[in-house]
C-alpha positions as CSV (number, residue, x, y, z in Angstrom):
1,M,104.6,49.1,85.7
2,S,108.3,49.5,85.2
3,S,109.8,52.9,84.1
4,S,111.1,51.4,80.9
5,R,107.6,50.1,80.0
6,I,106.1,53.6,80.8
7,L,108.8,55.2,78.6
8,S,108.1,52.7,75.8
9,K,104.3,53.4,76.0
10,A,104.9,57.2,76.0
11,K,107.2,56.8,72.9
12,H,104.6,54.8,71.2
13,M,101.9,57.4,71.9
14,F,104.1,60.2,70.7
15,Q,104.8,58.4,67.5
16,K,101.2,57.4,67.0
17,H,99.5,60.7,68.0
18,P,102.3,63.3,67.8
19,L,100.1,66.4,67.6
20,L,97.8,65.4,70.4
21,M,100.6,64.2,72.7
22,N,102.6,67.4,72.0
23,M,99.6,69.6,72.7
24,T,98.9,67.7,76.0
25,C,102.6,67.8,77.1
26,Y,103.2,71.4,76.1
27,G,99.9,72.7,77.5
28,T,100.5,70.9,80.8
29,I,103.9,72.5,81.1
30,Y,102.5,76.0,80.1
31,I,99.9,75.7,82.8
32,S,102.4,74.5,85.3
33,A,104.6,77.5,84.7
34,E,101.8,79.9,85.4
35,I,100.8,78.1,88.6
36,S,104.5,78.1,89.7
37,Q,104.8,81.9,89.0
38,Q,101.6,82.6,91.0
39,T,102.9,80.4,93.8
40,I,106.3,82.2,93.8
41,K,104.5,85.5,93.9
42,R,102.3,84.4,96.8
43,I,105.4,83.2,98.8
44,T,107.5,86.2,98.1
45,S,104.9,89.0,98.6
46,A,102.3,90.0,101.1
47,D,99.6,89.0,98.5
48,K,98.2,85.7,99.8
49,T,95.3,85.4,97.4
50,S,94.5,82.0,96.0
51,I,95.5,80.8,92.5
52,D,93.9,82.9,89.7
53,W,92.4,80.1,87.7
54,T,91.1,82.5,85.1
55,S,94.7,83.4,84.3
56,V,95.7,79.7,84.3
57,G,92.9,79.1,81.8
58,R,94.3,81.9,79.5
59,F,97.7,80.2,79.7
60,A,96.1,76.8,78.9
61,T,94.3,78.3,75.9
62,I,97.5,79.9,74.6
63,G,99.7,76.9,75.3
64,I,97.4,74.1,74.1
65,G,95.5,75.9,71.3
66,G,98.0,78.4,70.1
67,M,101.6,77.5,70.8
68,A,101.6,73.7,70.6
69,P,100.0,73.4,67.1
70,V,102.2,76.2,65.7
71,L,105.4,74.6,67.2
72,Y,104.4,71.1,66.0
73,T,103.8,72.3,62.4
74,W,107.0,74.5,62.5
75,Y,109.3,71.7,63.7
76,K,107.7,69.2,61.2
77,C,108.4,71.7,58.3
78,L,111.9,72.5,59.6
79,D,112.8,68.8,59.9
80,Y,111.4,68.2,56.4
81,L,113.3,71.1,54.9
82,L,116.5,70.5,56.9
83,P,116.5,66.8,57.7
84,A,120.1,66.2,58.8
85,A,121.7,66.8,62.2
86,T,125.1,67.9,61.0
87,G,126.7,71.0,62.5
88,A,125.7,73.2,59.6
89,T,122.1,72.0,59.5
90,V,121.7,72.4,63.3
91,A,123.1,75.9,63.0
92,A,120.6,76.7,60.2
93,K,117.7,75.3,62.2
94,V,118.7,77.3,65.3
95,A,119.0,80.5,63.2
96,A,115.6,79.8,61.5
97,D,114.1,79.2,64.9
98,L,115.4,82.4,66.4
99,F,114.6,84.6,63.4
100,I,111.2,83.1,62.4
101,C,109.7,81.1,65.2
102,S,110.6,83.1,68.2
103,P,109.1,86.4,66.9
104,T,106.0,84.5,65.9
105,T,105.5,82.9,69.3
106,I,106.2,86.1,71.1
107,N,103.5,87.7,69.0
108,I,101.1,84.9,69.6
109,F,101.7,85.1,73.4
110,F,101.3,88.8,73.9
111,V,98.5,89.4,71.4
112,G,96.7,86.2,72.4
113,M,96.9,87.0,76.1
114,G,95.7,90.6,75.4
115,A,92.7,89.3,73.4
116,L,91.9,86.7,76.1
117,E,92.2,89.4,78.8
118,G,89.7,91.6,76.8
119,K,92.2,94.4,76.4
120,E,91.1,97.3,74.2
121,D,94.5,97.4,72.5
122,V,95.7,93.8,72.2
123,F,99.0,95.0,70.6
124,A,100.0,97.5,73.4
125,E,101.9,95.0,75.5
126,L,103.5,93.5,72.5
127,K,104.8,96.9,71.4
128,A,106.1,97.6,74.9
129,K,107.8,94.3,75.6
130,F,108.7,92.7,72.3
131,W,112.3,93.6,71.9
132,S,113.3,92.9,75.5
133,T,111.5,89.6,75.4
134,Y,113.0,88.7,72.0
135,K,116.5,89.4,73.3
136,M,116.0,87.2,76.3
137,S,114.5,84.5,74.1
138,C,117.6,84.5,71.9
139,C,119.8,84.0,74.9
140,F,117.7,81.2,76.3
141,W,116.6,79.4,73.1
142,L,119.9,79.4,71.2
143,P,121.5,76.7,73.4
144,A,118.2,74.9,74.1
145,Q,117.4,74.5,70.4
146,A,121.0,73.5,69.6
147,I,120.4,70.5,72.0
148,N,117.0,69.9,70.5
149,F,118.1,69.8,66.9
150,A,121.4,68.0,67.4
151,L,120.4,65.3,69.9
152,L,116.7,64.5,69.9
153,P,114.4,62.6,67.5
154,P,111.9,64.8,65.6
155,Y,108.8,63.4,67.3
156,T,110.0,64.7,70.7
157,R,110.8,68.3,69.5
158,V,107.7,70.0,70.9
159,A,107.8,67.9,74.1
160,F,111.4,69.0,74.7
161,V,110.5,72.6,73.9
162,G,107.7,72.2,76.4
163,V,110.1,71.2,79.1
164,A,112.5,74.0,78.3
165,S,109.4,76.3,78.0
166,F,108.6,75.6,81.7
167,V,111.6,77.8,82.4
168,W,110.9,80.2,79.5
169,V,107.2,80.6,80.4
170,N,108.2,81.4,83.9
171,V,110.2,84.2,82.4
172,L,107.3,85.3,80.2
173,C,104.9,85.2,83.3
174,F,107.4,87.5,85.1
175,V,107.6,89.8,82.1
176,K,103.9,89.8,81.6
177,R,103.3,90.9,85.2
178,R,105.8,93.8,84.9
179,E,104.2,97.2,84.5
180,V,104.6,99.1,81.3
181,R,106.5,102.2,82.5
182,F,106.2,104.4,79.5
183,L,103.4,105.6,77.2
184,L,102.9,104.0,73.9
185,R,102.2,106.0,70.8
């Protein structure tokens, strides 16, 4: 099968089943980021344990069941409310994404992971890491979302975010593994 035929079929599937395809794409990339982080950790440290599939399962749950449907709905609403791709509209979409969607997804990530890990205080890690994570997200997502909103068709929004998220989730995995070095009140 030629690559143009594969791309044509993928485009058709994304247009016919956008939520399912975006969940599959985003979830796969989320899982891949966790596996890559664990692999990097194994290579760069004396810890040679095998892949922690329970952790991969938590990332799958958050990526597929949490983030992808939220992002799909968010971008659908955003494209409905701000349908054009002019400079001003792209700037408004990027600003809305940074001020509304980023804090929401950071909350989903840390609280969701805390709940899946069975932590007593599912908000502790969010309280400790929110601001540093949010600042990093603004630096990363501002240019990524400008490209997304200016150049890509709406039905590929979550898939593009999934690809960009491979890098971003590697950052989140790194941040998640960092110790909280101060007491929370």
